C-alpha positions in Angstrom: 0.0 0.0 0.0 1.5 3.4 -1.0 2.0 6.2 1.5 1.7 9.9 1.0 3.4 12.9 2.7 1.0 15.7 3.6 2.0 19.4 4.2 -0.1 21.4 6.7 -3.8 21.5 5.8 -4.9 24.8 4.1 -7.6 25.3 6.7 -5.0 25.4 9.5 -2.7 27.8 7.7 -5.6 30.0 6.7 -6.8 30.1 10.3 -3.2 31.0 11.5 -2.9 33.8 8.9 -6.4 35.1 9.6 -6.0 35.2 13.4 -2.3 35.8 13.7 -2.3 33.3 16.6 -0.7 30.0 17.3 -2.0 26.9 19.0 -1.7 28.6 22.4 -3.4 31.8 21.3 -0.1 33.6 21.3 0.8 36.0 18.5 2.9 34.4 15.7 6.4 35.7 15.6 7.7 37.5 12.4 11.3 37.2 11.5 13.7 37.7 8.6 15.9 34.7 7.7 19.5 35.5 8.2 22.0 32.8 7.3 20.1 29.6 8.0 17.4 28.4 5.6 14.1 27.7 7.3 11.7 25.0 6.0 8.0 26.0 5.4 5.7 23.3 6.6 3.0 24.4 4.1 4.8 24.8 0.7 7.6 22.5 1.7 9.9 25.2 0.3 13.1 26.7 1.8 12.7 30.2 3.3 15.9 31.8 2.0 18.1 34.4 3.8 16.4 37.8 3.5 12.9 36.4 3.3 10.3 36.9 6.1 9.0 33.9 8.0 6.7 33.0 10.9 7.5 31.0 14.0 4.6 29.5 15.9 3.4 26.7 18.0 1.4 24.2 16.0 -0.7 21.3 17.2 -1.6 19.0 14.3 -4.5 17.4 16.2 -8.3 18.1 16.4 -8.3 17.6 20.1 -6.2 19.1 22.9 -5.8 15.9 24.9 -2.7 14.5 26.5 -1.3 13.0 23.3 -1.9 16.1 21.2 1.7 17.3 21.0 2.5 20.9 20.1 5.8 22.0 18.6 7.4 24.9 16.9 7.1 25.3 13.1 8.1 27.8 10.4 5.9 29.2 7.7 6.5 31.6 4.8 5.4 35.0 5.9 4.0 35.8 2.5 1.3 33.6 1.1 2.6 30.5 -0.6 1.0 27.6 -2.4 0.4 24.3 -0.6 2.8 21.6 -1.6 1.1 18.7 -3.3 0.6 15.5 -1.4 3.3 13.1 -2.6 4.8 9.7 -2.1 8.3 11.4 -2.0 10.0 12.4 1.2 9.8 16.3 1.2 13.0 18.0 0.3 12.7 20.1 3.5 13.6 17.0 5.5 17.4 17.5 5.3 18.5 16.5 8.8 20.1 13.1 9.3 17.5 11.7 11.7 13.8 12.2 12.5 11.3 10.9 15.1 8.6 8.9 13.3 5.6 7.8 15.3 2.2 6.1 14.7 -1.1 7.3 16.0 -4.6 5.8 16.3 -7.7 7.2 14.7 -8.5 8.7 18.1 -5.2 10.7 17.8 -3.4 8.7 20.5 0.2 7.6 20.3 0.4 3.9 19.5 3.0 2.8 22.1 6.1 1.2 20.8 5.9 2.9 17.4 8.1 5.9 18.0 11.6 5.5 16.5 14.4 7.9 15.6 15.2 6.9 12.0 17.7 8.1 9.4 16.2 10.3 6.7 16.4 7.6 4.2 14.4 5.2 6.4 11.4 7.5 7.0 9.3 6.2 4.1 10.0 2.5 4.8 9.4 2.8 8.5 6.2 4.8 7.9 5.1 2.1 5.5 5.7 -0.6 8.1 3.6 1.3 10.6 0.7 2.1 8.1 0.6 -1.6 7.3 -0.9 -2.1 10.8 -4.6 -1.6 11.0 -4.5 0.2 14.4 -2.3 3.0 12.9 -4.3 5.8 11.3 -1.4 8.2 10.5 2.2 8.8 11.2 3.8 12.0 12.2 7.4 13.1 11.5 9.1 15.4 14.0 12.6 16.7 14.4 14.7 14.2 16.5 16.6 17.1 18.0 14.0 19.7 18.7 10.6 18.0 18.4 9.5 20.4 15.6 6.5 19.0 13.7 7.5 18.3 10.0 4.7 16.6 8.3 2.1 13.8 8.4 2.1 10.6 6.5 -1.1 8.8 5.5 -2.1 5.9 3.3 -2.2 7.2 -0.2 -5.7 5.8 -0.7 -7.1 8.0 2.1 -9.2 11.2 1.5 -7.6 14.7 1.5 -6.7 16.3 4.8 -8.2 19.8 4.4 -5.7 20.8 1.7 
């Protein structure tokens, strides 16, 4: 069964841009990229030095329960187009290792699924998890900073609000 990498849903990004607030109700931070390239979680593009970007807390869950992790993300400050859902690992994932973890349909961590994997092992490990009926989706986070990167679903599943 093929898998698909999903950028942030448009409804979430539109709400953030409209309200100017993050998952905690705090104002999003505006910055100008200096030397380090920042990865936008919506267009999956690289925010280049000199470009404005947003930093905010993001919670990729409908509920606010104990397992609904929140983490920092970057977004392009100017409106950008949503990256297409794809079976390819997004180019923004450039670090050597990521935390990859499975969740149930009720948005709870499925214990024993969280693994720190090499970049090249993200897709095969996610595939292994999504082959299990109790896994509804897989989240990819920074192994070093817990920043949310993207969600992986079965390619046959409906859109995610894009």
